[in-house]
C-alpha positions in Angstrom: -43.9 69.4 -1.3 -44.6 71.4 1.8 -43.9 69.9 5.1 -44.4 71.1 8.7 -41.5 72.8 10.5 -41.6 73.7 14.2 -39.5 76.4 15.8 -39.6 78.9 18.6 -39.0 82.7 18.3 -39.6 85.2 21.1 -40.8 82.4 23.4 -43.6 81.5 21.1 -43.8 78.2 19.4 -44.6 78.1 15.7 -45.5 75.4 13.2 -45.4 76.4 9.6 -45.8 74.6 6.2 -42.8 75.3 3.9 -41.2 73.9 0.8 -37.9 75.1 2.1 -35.4 72.8 3.8 -36.1 72.4 7.5 -32.6 73.2 8.5 -32.7 76.5 6.5 -36.0 77.6 8.1 -34.7 76.8 11.6 -31.5 78.7 10.9 -33.3 81.9 9.9 -35.7 81.5 12.8 -32.6 81.2 15.0 -31.1 84.3 13.5 -34.3 86.2 14.1 -34.3 84.9 17.7 -30.8 86.2 18.2 -31.6 89.6 16.6 -34.7 89.9 18.9 -32.6 89.1 21.9 -30.1 91.8 21.1 -32.9 94.3 20.5 -34.7 93.3 23.7 -31.5 93.7 25.7 -30.9 97.2 24.3 -34.5 98.3 25.1 -35.9 96.0 27.9 -39.0 98.1 28.2 -40.3 97.0 24.7 -42.8 94.2 24.3 -42.1 91.1 22.3 -44.3 92.5 19.6 -42.4 95.8 19.4 -39.1 93.9 19.4 -40.4 91.7 16.5 -41.5 94.8 14.6 -38.1 96.4 15.0 -36.4 93.2 13.9 -38.7 93.0 10.9 -37.9 96.6 10.0 -34.2 96.0 10.2 -34.6 92.8 8.0 -36.7 94.7 5.5 -34.1 97.5 5.4 -31.3 95.1 4.8 -33.3 93.3 2.1 -34.1 96.5 0.3 -30.5 97.7 0.4 -29.3 94.3 -0.8 -31.7 94.5 -3.7 -30.5 97.9 -4.6 -26.9 96.7 -4.5 -27.8 93.8 -6.7 -29.3 96.1 -9.3 -26.2 98.4 -9.1 -24.0 95.4 -9.7 -26.1 94.2 -12.6 -25.7 97.6 -14.3 -22.0 97.5 -13.6 -21.7 94.0 -15.0 -23.7 95.0 -18.1 -21.5 98.0 -18.6 -18.4 95.8 -18.3 -19.7 93.3 -20.7 -20.5 96.0 -23.2 -16.9 97.4 -22.8 -15.6 93.8 -23.3 -17.6 93.4 -26.5 -16.3 96.7 -27.8 -12.7 95.7 -26.9 -13.2 92.3 -28.7 -14.4 94.1 -31.8 -11.4 96.4 -31.7 -9.1 93.4 -31.3 -10.7 91.8 -34.4 -10.3 95.1 -36.3 -6.7 95.4 -35.3 -6.0 91.8 -36.3 -7.4 92.4 -39.8 -5.3 95.6 -40.0 -2.2 93.7 -39.0 -2.9 91.0 -41.6 -3.0 93.7 -44.2 0.3 95.2 -43.0 2.2 91.9 -42.6 4.4 90.8 -45.4 2.9 88.0 -47.5 4.7 84.7 -46.7 4.8 83.6 -50.4 7.3 86.4 -51.1 9.6 85.0 -48.4 9.5 81.4 -49.8 11.2 82.4 -53.0 14.9 82.3 -53.2 16.7 85.4 -54.3 
């Protein structure tokens, strides 16, 4: 159930409705505030809106790159799982082959 969460970013107070945990929302708002402070110090001539847009662009860039990395890792995992399945089949094949080559135990139970 959504609840109201209050926080401040860029000197502006916000109140949003969210299903997320309040501590989580406030933590990402704090991270945004810190990012905006860094950007504002680097370029003090920018307005708060411009700084917010730059911060949003950086966040979007990071999210897009993270998504691409996730997809790359999914493909890598899929490939590794396929290789593992092939290796398991090869182990089974070799075990069957070994059983065929192993001496039958009943021959060894007889006394000579």
